[in-house]
N, C-alpha and C positions, 0 to 999 in steps of 0.2 A: 513945837514941831519935833517930830521924832527923828532921831539920827540913826540912819541905817548904814552900816559899813558894808559896801558891796565888794571891796577888795578881796576878802577871803573867798567869796563866791566866785569871782572872776578867776582867781588863782586856781580854785578847784576845777572850774570849767576848763581852764587851759591845761591843767594836768590831766583831766579826763580826755580832752581832745588829743593830747600828746600820747596818752595810753592807747586811745583808739587808733591814732596814726601808727604807732609802733605795732599794734596788733594787726592792723590792715597790712602794714608793710611786711611784717613777719609772715602773715598768711599768704601774701602775694609772693614772697620769696619761696615759701614752702610749695605753693601751687606752681610757680615757675620751675622750681627744681623738679617737682613731680612730673610736670609736662616734659621737661628736658629729658628726664630719666625714661619716661614712656616712649618719647620719640627715639631716644638712643637705643632702647631695647627693641623697638619696632624695626628700626633700620638694621640693627645687627641680625634680627631674625630674618629680615628680607635678604640681607647679604648672605647669611648662612643658607637660606633656601635657594638663592640663585647659585651659590657655589655647589650645592648638592645637585641642582639641575645641570650645571656645567659639567660636573663629574659624570653624571649619567650620559650626557651628550658625548663627552670625550670617550667614555667606555664604548658607546655605540659606534663612534667614528673609528675607534681602534678595531672593533669587530668588523666593520665594513672594509677597513683597509686590509685586514687579514683575508676577508672574502675576495677582495679585488686581487690580492696576490695569488690566491688560489685560482681565480679566473684566468689571470695572466699565465700561470703555470699550465692550466688546462689548454689555453690557446696555443702555448708553445708546444705542448704535447700533441695537440690537434694538427698543428703545422708539420711537426715531425712525422706524424702518421700519414698525413696527406702526401708528404714528400716520398715516404716509403711506398705508399700505394702507387704513386706516379712511376717510381722506379720499377716496381713489380709489374705494373701494367705495360711499361715500355719493354721490359724484358720478355713479357708474355707475347707482345707483338713481334719482337725481334727473334724469338725462339725459332720459328721456321726459317728465318732468313739465313742462318748459319748453315742449315742443311742445304738450302738452295745454293749458297755460296760455294760449299765444298763440291756439290754436284757440278757447278759451273767450272770449278777448277779442273775437274776431270774432263769436261767437255772441251775446254778452251786450250788446254796444254797440247801442242802438236807433238808429233814424234820427233825425237832428237832433242827435247828439252827436259831437264830434270830439275824439279824445284827442291831447293835446299832449305829455305827458311821463308816463312810467311808470318808477318806481324800485322796486327790491326790496332790502330788507335782511333777511337770513335769510328768514323766511316772511312778513314784513310788506310789503305793496305800497302805494305812494303813487301815486295816479292823478290827473293834472291834465288838465283838458279844458275845452272850450267847449260849452255846450248852448244850443239855441234857446229853451228854457223850463225852468222849475223842474220841471215835470211830467215832462220827459224825464229829468232827473236822478233823480227818484223811480222812474221805470220802469227806469232803469239799475241802481239799487240793488236793486230787486226781482229783476231778472235775475241779478245777482251772488249774491243770497241763494239763488236757485234753482239756481245752478251747483254742479257737483260738485267743481270745482277751486279755487273761491274761496268765502269765507264771511265773515260778520260785517262787512258794509259799514258804514262810519261816515262821515258827511259832515262834513268839517272846516271848509271855507270855501265859501261861494257868494256871488259878487258879480255884481250886474247891471251890464252895460255899457250905456252910453248912446251912441247913434249912429244910423246909418241903419237898421240892423237891431237889434232888441232881442235880446240874448244874455246868457248868464251864464257867468262863469268859475267853475269849481268845483275843489275838491281833495277827494279821496275816499280814505279809508284802508280797506284790506281785508287779509285774510290768505289765503295760499295753503294749501289743504288737500288731502288725498288722499281720493278716494272710498273707500267701505267695502271694495270688492273690492281696491283697491290697498293699503289698510292691511293686509288679510289677507295679501297677497303679501309685503309688507314684514316683517310679523311672522313669517310662515312661513319667510322666508329666514334670519332671525336664529336660529331654533331648530334 
């Protein structure tokens, strides 16, 4: 019978399997490293791409914020212009009123009264004057009450002067009003 020694063959087979295992393990490590590297590069590229998109969005947002500021400035300018237009319009409407008011001063002041000072704040008038008698002040107040352009006279102060002529200093409060036909015009213009 022939004797065959199988131990070296088995040893060679084991060494071959060990080499194959080492080769497969090495290739697996290389392939895993390559996959990790590709995934890493891909993620970095995606992150960089997203950062560039975010930068573009932030730039657009900054431009829109600037445009919003300009719009707000334009709105403020518009509000200021509208306020000016309202003031100009109210002045245009009130322009003939002062003429009527001065005309009414001439018509309502009775003989024996001299006006010294007239002040107006909004529609409130303060009239200071000198009267020959208290009756003349009363007549002046009745004339104001009958006037279309002035109303609600109130006597604030009356002082009697002593001297060669008896006279009285007076201060009178009244308000400027519009006649009914002027009120209709004013309300008709607004609508």
